Every structure is written in C-alpha cells, then in structure tokens.
N, CA and C of each residue as an Amber inpcrd file, in Angstrom:
protein
   666
 177.3590000 340.8870000 -15.5250000 177.6880000 340.0270000 -16.6620000
 176.9710000 338.6800000 -16.5610000 176.9720000 338.1280000 -15.3340000
 176.2980000 336.8430000 -15.1420000 174.8130000 336.9590000 -15.4470000
 174.2140000 338.0930000 -15.0240000 172.7890000 338.2970000 -15.2840000
 172.5230000 338.3810000 -16.7830000 173.3850000 339.1080000 -17.5180000
 173.2280000 339.2310000 -18.9710000 173.3550000 337.8710000 -19.6410000
 174.2980000 337.0630000 -19.1630000 174.4820000 335.7310000 -19.7310000
 173.2500000 334.8720000 -19.5080000 172.6600000 334.9940000 -18.3110000
 171.4550000 334.2300000 -18.0050000 170.2940000 334.6340000 -18.9020000
 170.1800000 335.9610000 -19.1420000 169.1140000 336.4640000 -20.0080000
 169.2820000 335.9300000 -21.4290000 170.5340000 335.9670000 -21.9200000
 170.7920000 335.4610000 -23.2790000 170.4970000 333.9710000 -23.3630000
 170.8890000 333.2380000 -22.3130000 170.6390000 331.7990000 -22.2950000
 169.1400000 331.5020000 -22.2850000 168.3990000 332.2670000 -21.4900000
 166.9490000 332.0810000 -21.4530000 166.3210000 332.3960000 -22.8010000
 166.8390000 333.4440000 -23.4470000 166.3170000 333.8070000 -24.7620000
 166.5690000 332.7150000 -25.7820000 167.7890000 332.1500000 -25.7500000
 168.1010000 331.0530000 -26.6640000 167.2260000 329.8440000 -26.3770000
 166.9930000 329.5970000 -25.0910000 166.1430000 328.4640000 -24.7170000
 164.7270000 328.6120000 -25.2450000 164.1770000 329.8150000 -25.0880000
 162.8170000 330.0610000 -25.6010000 162.7830000 329.9060000 -27.1100000
 163.8420000 330.3820000 -27.7860000 163.8960000 330.2930000 -29.2410000
 163.9140000 328.8470000 -29.7010000 164.6770000 328.0100000 -28.9960000
 164.7380000 326.5910000 -29.3430000 163.3790000 325.9270000 -29.1460000
 162.7230000 326.2430000 -28.0180000 161.4080000 325.6750000 -27.7310000
 160.3920000 326.0890000 -28.7940000 160.4060000 327.3690000 -29.1530000
 159.4790000 327.8620000 -30.1690000 159.7390000 327.2040000 -31.5150000
 161.0270000 327.0500000 -31.8580000 161.3800000 326.4210000 -33.1230000
 160.8990000 324.9790000 -33.1720000 161.0830000 324.2670000 -32.0720000
 160.6230000 322.8850000 -32.0210000 159.1010000 322.7990000 -32.0950000
 158.4160000 323.7390000 -31.4580000 156.9530000 323.7470000 -31.4990000
 156.4570000 323.9740000 -32.9210000 157.1400000 324.8750000 -33.6420000
 156.7600000 325.1360000 -35.0350000 156.9950000 323.8940000 -35.8910000
 158.1350000 323.2350000 -35.6830000 158.4340000 322.0220000 -36.4410000
 157.4140000 320.9250000 -36.1530000 157.0500000 320.7720000 -34.8850000
 156.0550000 319.7680000 -34.5220000 154.7070000 320.0730000 -35.1610000
 154.3520000 321.3550000 -35.1840000 153.0780000 321.7460000 -35.7760000
 153.0560000 321.4140000 -37.2660000 154.1490000 321.7530000 -37.9610000
 154.2290000 321.4590000 -39.3910000 154.1700000 319.9560000 -39.6370000
 154.8920000 319.1990000 -38.8150000 154.8950000 317.7440000 -38.9350000
 153.4980000 317.1780000 -38.7110000 152.8220000 317.6980000 -37.7110000
 151.4710000 317.2430000 -37.4000000 150.5040000 317.5460000 -38.5340000
 150.5760000 318.7660000 -39.0770000 149.6380000 319.1500000 -40.1300000
 149.8830000 318.3680000 -41.4160000 151.1370000 318.0810000 -41.7270000
 151.4270000 317.2770000 -42.9160000 150.8560000 315.8680000 -42.7610000
 151.0590000 315.2780000 -41.5820000 150.5090000 313.9510000 -41.3560000
 148.9950000 313.9560000 -41.3610000 148.3970000 314.9580000 -40.7300000
 146.9410000 315.0580000 -40.6880000 146.3740000 315.2550000 -42.0900000
 147.0150000 316.1030000 -42.8770000 146.5360000 316.3540000 -44.2430000
 146.5480000 315.0680000 -45.0580000 147.5950000 314.2640000 -44.9000000
 147.6690000 312.9990000 -45.6330000 146.5220000 312.0700000 -45.2180000
 146.2260000 312.0360000 -43.9270000 145.1160000 311.1970000 -43.4490000
 143.7850000 311.7090000 -43.9840000 143.5500000 313.0110000 -43.8900000
 142.3010000 313.5870000 -44.3890000 142.1440000 313.3250000 -45.8890000
 143.2400000 313.4380000 -46.6260000 143.1900000 313.2080000 -48.0750000
 142.8190000 311.7600000 -48.3860000 143.3530000 310.8430000 -47.6140000
 143.1650000 309.4280000 -47.9120000 141.8350000 308.8710000 -47.4250000
 141.3890000 309.2720000 -46.2240000 140.1790000 308.6510000 -45.6650000
 139.0540000 309.6360000 -45.4060000 139.3030000 310.9420000 -45.5510000
 138.2660000 311.9290000 -45.3060000 138.1710000 312.3170000 -43.8450000
 137.4040000 313.3610000 -43.5960000 137.3090000 313.9010000 -42.2410000
 136.6410000 312.9270000 -41.2700000 135.5250000 312.3460000 -41.6670000
 134.7540000 311.5040000 -40.7450000 135.5510000 310.2930000 -40.2860000
 136.2840000 309.6730000 -41.2140000 137.0170000 308.4490000 -40.8780000
 138.3610000 308.7280000 -40.2260000 138.8290000 309.9470000 -40.2980000
 140.1250000 310.2890000 -39.7000000 139.9790000 310.3530000 -38.1910000
 140.8340000 309.6350000 -37.5030000 140.8270000 309.6530000 -36.0350000
 142.1130000 310.3020000 -35.5440000 142.0880000 310.7450000 -34.3070000
 143.3010000 311.3140000 -33.7240000 144.4050000 310.2640000 -33.6500000
 144.0220000 309.0060000 -33.4660000 145.0260000 307.9330000 -33.4350000
 145.7120000 307.7870000 -34.7890000 144.9230000 307.8530000 -35.8710000
 145.5060000 307.7770000 -37.2100000 146.4370000 308.9610000 -37.4660000
 145.9970000 310.1500000 -37.0680000 146.8120000 311.3520000 -37.2660000
 148.0940000 311.2540000 -36.4520000 147.9790000 310.7780000 -35.2270000
 149.1530000 310.6040000 -34.3720000 150.1440000 309.6260000 -35.0160000
 149.6160000 308.5100000 -35.5150000 150.4670000 307.4870000 -36.1210000
 151.1340000 308.0080000 -37.3960000 150.3500000 308.6870000 -38.2340000
 150.8760000 309.1310000 -39.5210000 151.8850000 310.2760000 -39.3720000
 151.6360000 311.1650000 -38.4370000 152.5000000 312.3360000 -38.2780000
 153.7300000 312.0400000 -37.4290000 153.6390000 311.0250000 -36.5680000
 154.7430000 310.7480000 -35.6680000 154.8180000 311.7150000 -34.5100000
 153.7430000 312.4640000 -34.2950000 153.6750000 313.4240000 -33.1890000
 152.8640000 312.7980000 -32.0630000 153.3690000 312.8410000 -30.8550000
 152.6930000 312.2170000 -29.7220000 151.3630000 312.9040000 -29.4280000
 150.4920000 312.1780000 -28.7290000 149.1890000 312.7400000 -28.3930000
 149.3460000 313.9860000 -27.5210000 150.3140000 313.9490000 -26.6160000
 150.5400000 315.1070000 -25.7590000 150.9570000 316.3260000 -26.5540000
 151.8770000 316.1180000 -27.5140000 152.3180000 317.2230000 -28.3620000
 151.1750000 317.7200000 -29.2450000 150.3150000 316.7960000 -29.6600000
 149.1580000 317.1680000 -30.4710000 148.2110000 318.0620000 -29.6760000
 147.9310000 317.6730000 -28.4290000 147.0170000 318.4610000 -27.6140000
 147.6330000 319.7830000 -27.1750000 148.9610000 319.8670000 -27.2070000
 149.6140000 321.1450000 -26.9160000 149.2820000 322.1660000 -28.0050000
 149.0970000 321.6770000 -29.2450000 148.8000000 322.5480000 -30.3800000
 147.2960000 322.7010000 -30.6180000 146.5590000 321.6040000 -30.4960000
 145.1290000 321.5960000 -30.8310000 144.3650000 320.7650000 -29.8010000
 143.0940000 321.0800000 -29.6550000 142.2900000 320.3340000 -28.6880000
 141.2880000 319.3950000 -29.3490000 140.9660000 319.6170000 -30.6360000
 139.9910000 318.7670000 -31.3180000 140.4440000 318.4690000 -32.7390000
 139.8230000 317.4390000 -33.3100000 140.0950000 317.0970000 -34.7090000
 139.6810000 318.2390000 -35.6280000 138.5780000 318.9040000 -35.3080000
 138.1200000 319.9970000 -36.1580000 139.1300000 321.1460000 -36.1690000
 139.7670000 321.4130000 -35.0370000 140.7950000 322.4590000 -35.0150000
 141.9600000 322.0880000 -35.9300000 142.3300000 320.8240000 -35.9360000
 143.3960000 320.3660000 -36.8320000 142.9590000 320.5410000 -38.2830000
 141.7200000 320.1380000 -38.5770000 141.2020000 320.2620000 -39.9420000
 141.1920000 321.7150000 -40.3980000 140.7440000 322.6130000 -39.5400000
 140.7140000 324.0340000 -39.8920000 142.1210000 324.5610000 -40.1480000
 143.0930000 324.0880000 -39.3700000 144.4780000 324.5250000 -39.5710000
 145.0180000 324.0130000 -40.8950000 144.6700000 322.7860000 -41.2600000
 145.0930000 322.2420000 -42.5630000 144.4950000 323.0740000 -43.6910000
 143.2200000 323.4240000 -43.5790000 142.5710000 324.2510000 -44.6060000
 143.2570000 325.6050000 -44.7080000 143.5830000 326.2080000 -43.5810000
 144.2600000 327.5120000 -43.5900000 145.6300000 327.4150000 -44.2680000
 146.3640000 326.3560000 -43.9670000 147.6840000 326.1830000 -44.5790000
 147.5520000 325.9500000 -46.0820000 146.5510000 325.1740000 -46.4640000
 146.3210000 324.9520000 -47.9000000 145.9770000 326.2510000 -48.6070000
 145.1580000 327.0770000 -47.9620000 144.7770000 328.3550000 -48.5620000
 145.9980000 329.2670000 -48.7100000 146.8730000 329.2540000 -47.7020000
 148.0840000 330.0720000 -47.7960000 148.9920000 329.5810000 -48.9170000
 149.1210000 328.2650000 -49.0370000 149.9600000 327.7050000 -50.0950000
 149.4180000 328.0720000 -51.4660000 148.1080000 327.9740000 -51.6370000
 147.5030000 328.3100000 -52.9270000 147.5460000 329.8120000 -53.1890000
 147.4640000 330.6210000 -52.1270000 147.5270000 332.0750000 -52.2970000
 148.8910000 332.5230000 -52.8220000 149.9210000 331.7430000 -52.5090000
 151.2550000 332.0950000 -53.0100000 151.3260000 332.0100000 -54.5330000
 150.3880000 331.2580000 -55.1270000 150.3350000 331.1980000 -56.5830000
 150.0200000 332.5720000 -57.1680000 149.2030000 333.3440000 -56.4640000
 148.8680000 334.6960000 -56.9180000 150.1180000 335.5540000 -56.9810000
 150.9420000 335.4900000 -55.9490000 152.1720000 336.2770000 -55.9090000
 153.1330000 335.8290000 -57.0060000 153.2450000 334.5100000 -57.1960000
 154.1670000 333.9940000 -58.2080000 153.7350000 334.4240000 -59.6030000
 152.4210000 334.3710000 -59.8710000 151.9260000 334.7720000 -61.1960000
 152.1260000 336.2650000 -61.4180000 151.8230000 337.0710000 -60.4060000
 151.9860000 338.5250000 -60.5380000 153.4410000 338.9010000 -60.7530000
 154.3540000 338.1540000 -60.1340000 155.7810000 338.4690000 -60.2400000
 156.3130000 338.2700000 -61.6520000 155.5880000 337.5140000 -62.4910000
 156.0520000 337.2980000 -63.8640000 155.8430000 338.5280000 -64.7380000
 154.9650000 339.4270000 -64.3060000 154.6630000 340.5980000 -65.1230000
 153.7840000 340.2840000 -66.3190000 153.2040000 339.0850000 -66.3400000
 152.3450000 338.6870000 -67.4620000 151.0010000 339.3970000 -67.3880000
 150.2450000 339.3100000 -68.4810000 148.9210000 339.9000000 -68.5290000
 147.9770000 339.1890000 -67.5690000 146.8320000 339.8050000 -67.2420000
 145.9270000 339.2480000 -66.2380000 145.3660000 337.8770000 -66.5820000
 145.0180000 337.6280000 -67.8180000 144.4420000 336.3300000 -68.1670000
 145.5330000 335.2720000 -68.2280000 146.7350000 335.6640000 -68.5990000
 147.8570000 334.7320000 -68.5020000 148.0980000 334.3550000 -67.0400000
 147.9770000 335.3340000 -66.1360000 148.1360000 335.0400000 -64.7150000
 147.0490000 334.0780000 -64.2380000 145.8320000 334.2670000 -64.7210000
 144.7410000 333.3610000 -64.3700000 145.0810000 331.9320000 -64.7970000
 145.6270000 331.7920000 -65.9980000 146.0210000 330.4640000 -66.4970000
 147.1510000 329.8940000 -65.6450000 148.1490000 330.7240000 -65.3370000
 149.2740000 330.2710000 -64.5100000 148.7930000 329.7560000 -63.1600000
 147.9050000 330.5020000 -62.5260000 147.4070000 330.1090000 -61.2060000
 146.6130000 328.8130000 -61.2790000 145.8220000 328.6610000 -62.3230000
 145.0060000 327.4480000 -62.4570000 145.8830000 326.2110000 -62.6190000
 146.9100000 326.3180000 -63.4450000 147.8140000 325.1780000 -63.6180000
 148.7190000 325.0030000 -62.3980000 149.0510000 326.1030000 -61.7380000
 149.8410000 325.9970000 -60.5200000 149.1020000 325.2380000 -59.4360000
 147.8020000 325.4990000 -59.3050000 147.0070000 324.7750000 -58.3170000
 146.9330000 323.2910000 -58.6660000 146.8230000 322.9910000 -59.9620000
 146.8070000 321.5870000 -60.3750000 148.1010000 320.8920000 -59.9610000
 149.2280000 321.5780000 -60.1290000 150.5110000 320.9930000 -59.7130000
 150.5380000 320.7820000 -58.2010000 150.0260000 321.7580000 -57.4490000
 149.9860000 321.5940000 -55.9970000 149.1180000 320.4020000 -55.5980000
 147.9830000 320.2390000 -56.2580000 147.0960000 319.1190000 -55.9480000
 147.8110000 317.7940000 -56.1990000 148.5790000 317.7310000 -57.2690000
 149.2820000 316.5000000 -57.5960000 150.4660000 316.2370000 -56.6710000
 151.1560000 317.2970000 -56.2630000 152.4410000 317.1370000 -55.5790000
 152.4070000 317.3210000 -54.0700000 151.4030000 318.0210000 -53.5460000
 151.4400000 318.4310000 -52.1470000 150.2780000 317.8140000 -51.3610000
 150.5580000 316.8570000 -50.4690000 149.4640000 316.2400000 -49.7070000
 148.7200000 317.2330000 -48.8230000 149.4010000 318.2890000 -48.3800000
 148.7160000 319.2910000 -47.5530000 147.6350000 320.0030000 -48.3570000
 147.9390000 320.3130000 -49.6030000 146.9450000 320.9500000 -50.4730000
 145.8000000 319.9930000 -50.7620000 146.1250000 318.7470000 -51.0660000
 145.0650000 317.7620000 -51.3270000 144.1730000 317.5780000 -50.1100000
 144.7910000 317.4750000 -48.9340000 144.0020000 317.3080000 -47.7190000
 143.1130000 318.4950000 -47.4510000 143.6510000 319.7020000 -47.6410000
 142.8600000 320.9060000 -47.4120000 141.6900000 321.0250000 -48.3630000
 141.9200000 320.6830000 -49.6230000 140.8540000 320.7730000 -50.6180000
 139.7570000 319.7460000 -50.3290000 140.1680000 318.5180000 -49.9710000
 139.1380000 317.5170000 -49.6460000 138.3290000 317.9520000 -48.4370000
 139.0010000 318.4940000 -47.4360000 138.2820000 318.9530000 -46.2470000
 137.2880000 320.0580000 -46.5890000 137.7170000 321.0080000 -47.4110000
 136.8440000 322.1230000 -47.7730000 135.5710000 321.6230000 -48.4440000
 135.7250000 320.6070000 -49.3010000 134.5530000 320.0610000 -49.9860000
 133.7280000 319.1840000 -49.0500000 134.3990000 318.3600000 -48.2540000
 133.6750000 317.4180000 -47.3990000 132.9020000 318.1240000 -46.2990000
 133.4460000 319.2370000 -45.8120000 132.7830000 319.9770000 -44.7400000
 131.8010000 321.0210000 -45.2760000 131.5800000 321.0050000 -46.5860000
 130.7270000 322.0250000 -47.2090000 129.3200000 322.0470000 -46.6300000
 128.8540000 320.9120000 -46.1290000 127.5020000 320.8460000 -45.5800000
 127.5180000 320.8460000 -44.0530000 128.6620000 321.2110000 -43.4850000
 128.7990000 321.1910000 -42.0320000 129.6260000 322.3880000 -41.5830000
 129.1110000 323.5850000 -41.8210000 129.7830000 324.8050000 -41.3880000
 131.1850000 324.9000000 -41.9630000 131.3010000 324.6900000 -43.2580000
 132.6120000 324.7150000 -43.9060000 133.1730000 326.1300000 -43.9670000
 134.4970000 326.2950000 -43.8180000 135.1090000 327.6120000 -44.0280000
 134.8750000 328.0710000 -45.4640000 134.5140000 329.3260000 -45.6280000
 134.2230000 329.8260000 -46.9750000 135.3870000 330.6130000 -47.5730000
 136.3740000 330.9990000 -46.7390000 137.4110000 331.8860000 -47.2500000
 138.2460000 331.2840000 -48.3780000 138.4950000 329.9570000 -48.4310000
 139.2590000 329.4600000 -49.5750000 138.5490000 329.7200000 -50.9010000
 137.2350000 329.5040000 -50.9210000 136.4710000 329.7520000 -52.1440000
 136.3640000 331.2470000 -52.4350000 135.9950000 332.0250000 -51.4250000
 135.7970000 333.4570000 -51.6470000 137.0970000 334.1380000 -52.0590000
 138.2110000 333.7200000 -51.4600000 139.4990000 334.3160000 -51.8240000
 139.8440000 334.0470000 -53.2750000 139.6460000 332.8030000 -53.7060000
 139.9570000 332.4410000 -55.0990000 139.0130000 333.1490000 -56.0620000
 137.7350000 333.2280000 -55.7260000 136.7650000 333.9190000 -56.5780000
 137.1360000 335.3890000 -56.7260000 137.5130000 336.0320000 -55.6330000
 137.8680000 337.4520000 -55.6690000 139.0610000 337.7020000 -56.5700000
 140.0870000 336.8640000 -56.4480000 141.2840000 337.0260000 -57.2820000
 140.9310000 336.8300000 -58.7570000 140.1770000 335.7970000 -59.0600000
 139.8180000 335.5290000 -60.4570000 138.9560000 336.6450000 -61.0330000
 138.0180000 337.1590000 -60.2380000 137.1690000 338.2530000 -60.7200000
 138.0060000 339.4940000 -61.0230000 138.9760000 339.8060000 -60.1690000
 139.8480000 340.9590000 -60.4100000 140.6430000 340.7810000 -61.6950000
 141.1530000 339.5800000 -61.9340000 141.9200000 339.3260000 -63.1590000
 141.0190000 339.4350000 -64.3910000 139.7950000 338.9460000 -64.2850000
 138.8780000 339.0500000 -65.4220000 138.5430000 340.5090000 -65.7170000
 138.3590000 341.3260000 -64.6720000 138.0970000 342.7460000 -64.8900000
 139.3010000 343.4230000 -65.5530000 140.4910000 343.0480000 -65.1280000
 141.6830000 343.5990000 -65.7810000 141.7440000 343.1580000 -67.2400000
 141.3290000 341.9140000 -67.4900000 141.2830000 341.4280000 -68.8680000
 140.2920000 342.2150000 -69.7090000 139.1910000 342.6370000 -69.0960000
 138.2380000 343.4950000 -69.8030000 138.8710000 344.8480000 -70.1210000
 139.5980000 345.4000000 -69.1740000 140.2600000 346.6920000 -69.3950000
 141.2810000 346.6100000 -70.5180000 141.9090000 345.4430000 -70.6700000
 142.9270000 345.2740000 -71.7040000 142.3340000 344.8110000 -73.0310000
 141.0190000 344.5820000 -73.0580000 140.3590000 344.2700000 -74.3170000
 140.4000000 342.8200000 -74.7430000 140.7390000 341.9000000 -73.8230000
 140.7710000 340.4900000 -74.2060000 139.5600000 339.7170000 -73.6710000
 138.8390000 340.2990000 -72.7060000 137.6100000 339.6970000 -72.1850000
 136.4450000 340.6190000 -72.5120000 135.3550000 340.0500000 -72.9870000
 134.1750000 340.8120000 -73.3860000 133.7110000 341.7150000 -72.2380000
 133.4950000 342.9800000 -72.5430000 133.1160000 343.9630000 -71.5310000
 131.7360000 343.6760000 -70.9350000 130.8930000 342.9200000 -71.6250000
 129.5520000 342.6290000 -71.1240000 129.5210000 341.4580000 -70.1440000
 130.6430000 340.7880000 -69.9930000 130.7090000 339.6530000 -69.0750000
 130.6680000 340.1580000 -67.6310000 129.8550000 339.5250000 -66.7920000
 129.8260000 339.8200000 -65.3650000 131.0170000 339.0940000 -64.7390000
 132.0510000 339.8480000 -64.3750000 133.3010000 339.2390000 -63.9060000
 133.0930000 338.4280000 -62.6360000 132.2730000 338.9210000 -61.7240000
 132.0390000 338.1920000 -60.4780000 131.3260000 336.8660000 -60.7380000
 130.3180000 336.8980000 -61.5980000 129.5890000 335.6690000 -61.9170000
 130.4960000 334.6920000 -62.6590000 131.2910000 335.2000000 -63.5880000
 132.1970000 334.3340000 -64.3440000 133.2370000 333.7020000 -63.4310000
 133.7100000 334.4570000 -62.4550000 134.6990000 333.9170000 -61.5170000
 134.1010000 332.7890000 -60.6930000 132.8500000 332.9480000 -60.2730000
 132.1820000 331.8750000 -59.5200000 132.0310000 330.6230000 -60.3840000
 131.6580000 330.8230000 -61.6470000 131.5270000 329.6850000 -62.5650000
 132.8710000 328.9840000 -62.7290000 133.9390000 329.7570000 -62.8700000
 135.2660000 329.1770000 -63.0610000 135.6980000 328.3670000 -61.8390000
 135.5410000 328.9410000 -60.6520000 135.9620000 328.2360000 -59.4410000
 135.1150000 326.9770000 -59.2240000 133.8180000 327.0740000 -59.4580000
 132.9550000 325.8990000 -59.3130000 133.3200000 324.8290000 -60.3320000
 133.5950000 325.2490000 -61.5580000 133.9600000 324.2970000 -62.6120000
 135.3060000 323.6500000 -62.3180000 136.2310000 324.4290000 -61.7920000
 137.5450000 323.8910000 -61.4410000 137.4020000 322.8410000 -60.3450000
 136.5840000 323.1420000 -59.3480000 136.3570000 322.1840000 -58.2600000
 135.8080000 320.8770000 -58.8090000 134.8160000 320.9710000 -59.6680000
 134.2510000 319.7640000 -60.2670000 135.2310000 319.0350000 -61.1610000
 136.0410000 319.7860000 -61.8900000 137.0240000 319.1740000 -62.7860000
 138.0240000 318.3230000 -62.0270000 138.5260000 318.8490000 -60.9060000
 139.5290000 318.0750000 -60.1790000 138.9020000 316.8790000 -59.4590000
 137.6340000 317.0100000 -59.0550000 136.9590000 315.8760000 -58.4290000
 136.7560000 314.7460000 -59.4350000 136.2580000 315.0820000 -60.6210000
 136.0190000 314.0620000 -61.6480000 137.3410000 313.4390000 -62.0980000
 138.3850000 314.2500000 -62.2120000 139.7040000 313.7250000 -62.5550000
 140.1700000 312.7280000 -61.5000000 139.9190000 313.0420000 -60.2380000
 140.2990000 312.1340000 -59.1480000 139.5230000 310.8220000 -59.2390000
 138.2250000 310.9110000 -59.4880000 137.3800000 309.7220000 -59.5200000
 137.7190000 308.8260000 -60.7100000 137.9150000 309.4230000 -61.8680000
 138.0810000 308.6310000 -63.0880000 139.5230000 308.2300000 -63.3770000
 140.4690000 309.1040000 -63.0310000 141.8540000 308.8540000 -63.4430000
 142.8650000 309.0270000 -62.3160000 142.4130000 309.0540000 -61.0680000
 143.3190000 309.2810000 -59.9340000 144.1530000 310.5390000 -60.1470000
 143.5620000 311.5170000 -60.8200000 144.1330000 312.8360000 -61.0960000
 145.3120000 312.8100000 -62.0770000 145.5970000 311.6730000 -62.6880000
 146.7250000 311.6350000 -63.6380000 146.5040000 312.5610000 -64.8230000
 145.2430000 312.7910000 -65.1780000 144.9470000 313.6370000 -66.3320000
 144.5830000 315.0650000 -65.9280000 144.8260000 315.4450000 -64.6760000
 144.3660000 316.7480000 -64.1980000 144.9120000 317.9220000 -65.0060000
 146.2150000 317.9900000 -65.3160000 146.6870000 319.1330000 -66.1110000
 145.9570000 319.2620000 -67.4500000 145.6980000 318.1250000 -68.1060000
 145.0080000 318.1780000 -69.3900000 143.5590000 318.6250000 -69.2090000
 142.9240000 318.1760000 -68.1430000 141.5230000 318.5600000 -67.9090000
 141.4160000 320.0350000 -67.5260000 142.3940000 320.5430000 -66.8080000
 142.4030000 321.9750000 -66.4950000 142.5870000 322.7800000 -67.7720000
 143.4320000 322.3000000 -68.6550000 143.6180000 322.9800000 -69.9370000
 142.3110000 322.9750000 -70.7390000 141.6010000 321.8520000 -70.7450000
 140.3040000 321.7800000 -71.4290000 139.3340000 322.8010000 -70.8360000
 139.2820000 322.8430000 -69.5110000 138.3700000 323.7780000 -68.8340000
 138.6830000 325.2160000 -69.2140000 139.9420000 325.6080000 -69.1380000
 140.3220000 326.9850000 -69.4360000 140.0420000 327.3380000 -70.8920000
 140.3070000 326.4000000 -71.7860000 140.0630000 326.6610000 -73.2120000
 138.5850000 326.9370000 -73.4720000 137.7240000 326.0960000 -72.9350000
 136.2930000 326.2680000 -73.1590000 135.7790000 327.5210000 -72.4550000
 136.1850000 327.7080000 -71.2070000 135.7230000 328.8590000 -70.4240000
 136.1600000 330.1730000 -71.0620000 137.4460000 330.3040000 -71.3610000
 137.9580000 331.5670000 -71.8860000 137.4460000 331.8540000 -73.2910000
 137.3410000 330.8250000 -74.1210000 136.8370000 331.0430000 -75.4780000
 135.4420000 331.6530000 -75.4490000 134.6500000 331.2550000 -74.4630000
 133.2820000 331.7500000 -74.3750000 133.1670000 333.1950000 -73.9360000
 134.2070000 333.7570000 -73.3070000 134.0860000 335.1240000 -72.7930000
 135.1250000 336.0780000 -73.3940000 135.9340000 335.5710000 -74.3320000
 136.9610000 336.4190000 -74.9310000 136.4020000 337.2810000 -76.0600000
 137.0520000 338.4100000 -76.2730000 136.7890000 339.2380000 -77.4420000
 137.4930000 338.5980000 -78.6480000 137.1980000 339.0620000 -79.8610000
 137.9480000 338.5570000 -81.0200000 139.4640000 338.7120000 -80.8450000
 139.8960000 339.8230000 -80.2680000 141.3260000 340.0060000 -80.0080000
 141.8460000 338.9510000 -79.0410000 141.0560000 338.6800000 -78.0000000
 141.4710000 337.6640000 -77.0330000 141.5870000 336.3000000 -77.6740000
 140.6110000 335.9580000 -78.5530000 140.6670000 334.6510000 -79.2100000
 141.8670000 334.5590000 -80.1500000 142.2620000 335.6750000 -80.7260000
 143.4680000 335.6770000 -81.5720000 144.7180000 335.3430000 -80.7440000
 144.6940000 335.7140000 -79.4640000 145.8440000 335.4830000 -78.5870000
 145.6570000 334.2650000 -77.6910000 144.5930000 333.5270000 -77.9300000
 144.2040000 332.4520000 -77.0190000 145.2950000 331.4070000 -76.7970000
 145.9080000 330.9210000 -77.8530000 146.8910000 329.8430000 -77.6940000
 148.1110000 330.3140000 -76.8910000 148.5280000 331.5330000 -77.1190000
 149.6370000 332.0670000 -76.3320000 149.2440000 332.1990000 -74.8610000
 148.0350000 332.6890000 -74.6220000 147.5630000 332.8660000 -73.2550000
 147.4320000 331.5180000 -72.5470000 146.8590000 330.5280000 -73.2420000
 146.6680000 329.2120000 -72.6310000 147.9930000 328.4950000 -72.3650000
 149.0330000 328.9050000 -73.0520000 150.3440000 328.2920000 -72.8320000
 151.1280000 328.9090000 -71.7010000 150.5620000 329.9270000 -71.0360000
 151.2880000 330.6340000 -69.9850000 151.4950000 329.7200000 -68.7810000
 152.6990000 329.7490000 -68.2370000 153.0260000 329.0140000 -67.0150000
 153.9570000 329.8890000 -66.1630000 153.7970000 329.8100000 -64.8520000
 154.6670000 330.5600000 -63.9530000 155.9660000 329.7950000 -63.7790000
C-alpha cells in the first residue's frame, strides 16, 4: 500500500510539474509575441522577452535555447490558432465560398484581438528573407484553393479559374491588405479593407450565379 501511495504521489508530482511547464511556456510565448509585434524580430532581445513575459531567464532556457527558437514557436502557435478558423467555418455547414469569407474575417479579428497572432504574422513577414517558415502561407493557400475548387463544383466560381493560382493571389493580397491597414490606420479599418478585398477578388472570379449570391456570401460570418 505504501508503495502504491508513493507511485500515486510521484505521478501527481510529475503532473503538477508538467502543468506548470505548460503554463510557463504559454506565458513566455504570449510575452514574446507581444514584443515581436511591437519591435520586430531584430530589435527583440531575450531581456525584453523576459521582462514582458514575467518568465525568468532560467525558465526561458528550460524551454528554448535561442531567440529564433522562441520566434519559431510563436509562428507555430499563430498558425495553429489561425487553422482553428478552418474548423470553425466548416462546422457551420456553410458553402465553400462562405467559409472562405468567414475565415478571412476571422483572421482579421484574430489580428485585431490576439497579440500572439499579430506577433506570429509579423515574424513570418519579417523573416521572409531569412529562411522564413513557409508552412503558414502554404497551409492557408492549400485551404483556400480547396474551397475555390469546391466553389467551382457548386457553380459559383468560374470553372476556368486556376484555383491554386487564385489562392496564391488571395493570400498575397490579404497579407498586403493587413500591412497597409496597419501602416495607414493602425488596423482600425482592417475588417472594412478585408471586405473590400473579398468583394473585388470574388467578383472577378464568380459565375453569374455566384454574383447573384454575392452579397449573401460576403455577409457570411462564423
């Protein structure tokens, strides 16, 4: 009995340690993301991240060994957060182009509300010329291309449109839209600019049937 009690106690102890490590990691990444968002990768120092996150240097090195490892983890977390938009849109049972609209506006909300998403997006762009991770872009392009192909099957997107090329144009345009919104309006107008982008983009590739349903589709929200 004593041995069993010791085993249970050790198990609880490990669980507490693991839980605290996870909490520290989340705390660290949130603080790091805020620093990356505000000053960028080059100007972000481990001291700034330590100060902003409230995580000690020792605890930081327990999780990561370099600033780049922290940055990559922030990008991964941002990608996971944005990927959940796909699940949320699909769960509505809406049509594919409505889901595309939902995801686009959902990402805009994340950019406005979530410093981790903002930090991850800035890092992805800032590191673009320095061995930047490509999976955030490729993942979003793949999802958008699949939705556009489904839209073609349903007769709302022109069958002659190259879905893969159109998806790349959309993701590139979205990236530029949020950057310009940040520069000119501190992103206060981002939802409206995303709506402008989707209206122009979709109108150009929709069938007559799709254009008849355009306003309903553009009004879709998850």
